[in-house]
C-alpha positions as CSV (number, residue, x, y, z in Angstrom):
1,M,40.0,31.1,-94.6
2,K,39.4,30.6,-90.6
3,N,35.7,32.2,-89.6
4,L,32.7,33.3,-91.3
5,Y,29.8,35.3,-90.7
6,I,26.8,35.8,-92.6
7,P,25.0,38.4,-91.2
8,K,20.2,37.9,-91.1
9,G,19.0,38.7,-94.7
10,K,22.6,38.0,-96.2
11,I,22.8,35.3,-99.0
12,L,26.1,33.7,-99.9
13,N,27.5,31.5,-102.5
14,Y,30.4,29.1,-103.0
15,E,31.2,26.2,-105.2
16,S,33.1,24.7,-102.1
17,L,33.7,25.8,-98.8
18,I,36.4,25.0,-95.9
19,C,36.3,27.0,-93.1
20,Q,37.3,26.5,-89.0
21,D,33.8,28.0,-87.6
22,I,30.5,29.2,-89.2
23,V,28.4,31.5,-87.7
24,N,25.3,32.0,-90.1
25,D,22.3,34.0,-89.6
26,G,22.0,34.4,-93.2
27,T,21.6,32.0,-95.8
28,L,24.6,30.1,-96.9
29,I,24.2,28.0,-100.5
30,V,27.3,25.8,-101.6
31,E,27.4,23.7,-104.6
32,D,29.5,21.1,-103.1
33,K,30.9,20.4,-100.1
34,I,31.1,22.4,-96.9
35,H,34.0,21.0,-94.2
36,A,33.7,23.1,-91.4
37,R,34.7,22.3,-87.7
38,H,31.2,23.9,-86.1
39,I,28.7,25.5,-88.1
40,S,26.1,27.4,-86.0
41,G,23.3,29.9,-86.1
42,Q,19.8,30.3,-87.1
43,G,20.4,30.5,-90.9
44,V,19.6,28.5,-93.6
45,V,22.5,26.1,-95.2
46,N,21.9,24.3,-98.8
47,A,24.8,22.3,-99.9
48,G,25.4,19.6,-101.7
49,A,27.5,17.6,-98.8
50,I,27.7,19.2,-95.1
51,S,30.8,17.4,-93.6
52,C,31.5,19.2,-89.4
53,R,31.3,17.8,-85.7
54,P,28.1,20.7,-84.8
55,L,26.1,21.6,-86.6
56,S,22.9,24.0,-85.9
57,A,20.9,26.0,-88.1
58,S,16.7,26.9,-89.1
59,D,16.9,24.8,-92.3
60,I,19.1,22.2,-93.6
61,N,19.0,20.6,-97.1
62,A,22.2,18.7,-98.3
63,A,22.5,15.7,-100.5
64,Y,24.9,14.1,-97.4
65,I,25.6,15.5,-94.1
66,T,27.6,14.1,-91.4
67,T,28.3,15.3,-88.0
68,G,28.7,15.0,-84.3
69,K,25.4,16.6,-83.3
70,L,22.7,18.0,-85.0
71,A,20.5,20.7,-84.0
72,A,17.5,22.1,-86.4
73,E,14.3,23.2,-87.1
74,R,13.6,21.1,-90.6
75,V,16.8,19.1,-92.3
76,C,16.1,17.7,-95.8
77,A,18.8,14.8,-97.1
78,S,19.3,12.5,-98.8
79,E,21.6,10.7,-96.0
80,A,22.5,11.9,-92.7
81,K,24.9,11.0,-90.3
82,V,24.6,11.9,-87.0
83,S,27.3,10.1,-84.6
84,G,26.0,12.5,-81.4
85,A,22.6,13.0,-81.1
86,A,20.1,14.8,-83.6
87,V,17.1,16.8,-82.9
88,V,14.8,18.1,-85.7
89,S,11.8,20.3,-84.1
90,C,9.4,20.2,-87.1
91,C,10.1,18.9,-90.2
92,L,13.4,15.4,-91.2
93,E,12.8,14.0,-94.4
94,A,15.8,12.1,-95.0
95,A,16.0,8.5,-96.9
96,Y,18.4,7.2,-94.8
97,V,19.3,8.5,-91.3
98,V,22.4,6.8,-88.8
99,T,21.7,8.2,-85.1
100,P,22.3,7.1,-82.2
101,K,19.8,9.4,-80.7
102,L,16.5,11.1,-82.4
103,T,14.0,13.2,-81.1
104,V,11.7,14.8,-84.1
105,A,9.0,16.8,-82.4
106,L,5.3,16.4,-83.2
107,Y,4.0,19.4,-85.3
108,R,0.6,19.8,-84.8
109,L,-0.5,19.8,-88.6
110,L,1.0,16.3,-89.6
111,K,-1.1,13.9,-90.7
112,S,-1.9,10.8,-88.8
113,E,-0.9,8.2,-91.1
114,G,1.5,7.7,-93.9
115,Y,4.0,7.9,-92.1
116,A,7.3,4.8,-93.0
117,L,10.3,4.5,-90.2
118,R,12.5,1.7,-90.7
119,L,14.1,1.2,-87.9
120,A,17.5,-1.4,-88.1
121,P,18.7,-4.2,-85.5
122,F,20.7,-2.9,-82.0
123,P,22.5,-5.4,-80.9
124,V,21.4,-6.7,-78.1
125,P,23.7,-7.7,-74.9
126,S,22.9,-11.1,-73.5
127,T,20.9,-11.0,-70.4
128,R,21.8,-14.1,-69.3
129,G,24.0,-13.1,-66.0
130,C,20.0,-11.3,-65.4
131,P,17.4,-13.3,-63.7
132,D,14.8,-11.0,-64.7
133,F,14.8,-11.3,-68.1
134,A,13.9,-14.7,-70.2
135,Y,17.1,-15.6,-72.6
136,E,15.7,-17.2,-75.8
137,D,18.5,-18.7,-77.6
138,T,19.7,-17.6,-81.1
139,V,20.7,-19.5,-84.1
140,Q,24.3,-19.1,-83.5
141,D,23.8,-20.4,-79.8
142,K,21.9,-23.2,-80.9
143,D,24.8,-24.6,-83.5
144,K,27.5,-23.8,-80.7
145,K,25.4,-26.5,-78.3
146,N,25.0,-28.9,-81.3
147,A,29.4,-28.6,-82.1
148,A,29.6,-29.3,-78.2
């Protein structure tokens, strides 16, 4: 299938789906995997796994998401890997998210406590050539000095 359009109010069910472009203003339910070049629209996407370049929808519910860019109101996934920016306007619920830039809007009905955000360390470039920054020797640097 090359292109797929789902109008508002329509529900489509597939076991698996491979397309070039999907414009979804309705509801798309895929039991297994969606593989597409682009997925866009203001509809609902429910799938086992989603793989595409840019992904935008109102609601996304999937076990695994792999995409270049993500834009949605609500996202629920076990694992989301976004190589570009991820923008979620209401709610992001995931066990594992990898993205270089994440923007999640603050929803006025959120509780003031009870949230967990775990950040993985990001490799910091060396600041030895910058006089404005103090540089502390890392364990590897100390080992190199001791070996010399």
